[in-house]
C-alpha positions as CSV (number, residue, x, y, z in Angstrom):
1,M,-0.1,0.1,0.2
2,Q,1.0,3.1,-1.0
3,K,2.2,6.0,1.9
4,R,-0.4,9.0,1.7
5,G,2.9,11.5,2.1
6,L,6.0,11.7,0.5
7,P,9.3,13.5,2.5
8,F,10.7,16.7,1.5
9,L,13.6,15.4,0.0
10,E,12.0,12.3,-1.3
11,A,9.7,14.5,-3.1
12,Q,12.6,17.2,-4.0
13,A,14.6,14.2,-5.6
14,K,11.5,13.9,-8.6
15,R,11.2,17.6,-9.1
16,I,11.1,18.3,-12.6
17,P,12.8,21.8,-13.6
18,I,11.1,23.3,-16.7
19,P,13.9,24.0,-19.5
20,G,13.7,27.7,-20.5
21,S,12.8,30.9,-18.8
22,I,10.1,33.4,-17.7
23,P,10.7,35.6,-20.9
24,E,11.2,32.3,-22.9
25,I,8.2,30.6,-22.1
26,K,6.1,34.1,-22.3
27,A,7.3,34.5,-26.0
28,W,6.6,31.0,-26.9
29,R,2.9,31.3,-25.4
30,T,3.1,34.7,-26.9
31,R,4.0,33.6,-30.7
32,E,1.3,30.5,-30.5
33,A,-1.4,32.0,-29.3
34,E,-0.5,35.1,-32.1
35,A,-0.6,32.0,-34.8
36,G,-3.4,30.6,-33.5
37,R,-2.2,27.3,-31.4
38,P,-2.8,26.6,-28.1
39,S,-0.4,28.0,-25.9
40,G,-1.3,27.5,-22.7
41,L,1.2,25.9,-19.7
42,E,0.7,22.9,-20.9
43,D,1.1,23.0,-24.6
44,Y,4.1,25.0,-23.9
45,C,5.3,21.4,-22.1
46,R,4.0,19.2,-24.5
47,A,5.8,21.0,-27.6
48,H,9.1,20.4,-25.3
49,G,8.9,16.9,-24.8
50,I,8.0,17.4,-20.5
51,S,5.4,15.3,-18.8
52,L,4.9,17.6,-16.5
53,C,1.9,17.5,-13.7
54,L,0.7,20.7,-13.5
55,D,-1.4,19.9,-10.6
56,C,1.8,19.9,-8.3
57,M,4.3,21.4,-11.1
58,G,6.3,18.6,-11.0
59,E,6.7,18.7,-7.6
60,G,5.1,15.5,-7.1
61,V,3.4,17.0,-3.4
62,I,0.7,19.4,-3.0
63,R,1.5,23.2,-1.9
64,N,-1.0,24.3,0.9
65,E,-3.6,26.1,0.4
66,N,-1.4,29.8,0.3
67,G,1.2,28.6,-2.4
68,I,4.3,28.5,0.5
69,G,5.4,25.1,1.4
70,F,3.9,22.1,1.2
71,K,0.6,20.7,2.6
72,P,1.6,18.5,5.7
73,V,0.3,15.7,6.4
74,G,1.9,13.2,9.0
75,W,4.8,12.0,10.3
76,D,7.1,8.9,9.6
77,G,9.3,8.1,12.6
78,E,11.1,11.9,12.7
79,T,10.3,12.5,9.1
80,Q,8.1,14.6,8.0
81,L,5.5,13.5,5.4
82,F,4.0,15.5,2.8
83,E,0.0,15.3,0.9
84,R,1.4,13.3,-2.8
85,C,-0.3,14.9,-5.1
86,E,-3.4,12.2,-6.6
87,V,-3.1,13.1,-9.8
88,C,0.4,11.9,-10.6
89,G,1.0,10.1,-7.8
90,G,3.9,11.8,-5.9
91,T,6.2,11.3,-9.7
92,G,6.1,14.5,-10.5
93,R,5.0,13.1,-14.1
94,I,2.0,12.7,-15.8
95,P,1.8,9.8,-18.9
96,P,2.2,11.5,-22.5
97,Q,-0.9,12.4,-23.9
98,E,-2.5,9.7,-26.5
99,K,-3.2,12.2,-29.1
100,P,-0.4,14.4,-31.0
101,L,-0.7,17.9,-30.9
102,P,-2.5,20.1,-33.2
């Protein structure tokens, strides 16, 4: 049975970086929108081969309601556990989509 929570260090080890700077991502999204193509962050990730889970932003754990820090769910001995993302199962990744981008 899978534990509900993940230790912080395990979650951070799974974190998926998003390639490109914020200005580069914004420029890509603007170009795509102007061309009439899908231009969301999910579209950017797919176009760049990133299987990022957008529910947890590739971290595998859920953030607090205020967006600062992670949502604690308990302890495993002396290790604090944080809520595992239900969408990706704590991997930070989602399976590739079956249909190609338009």
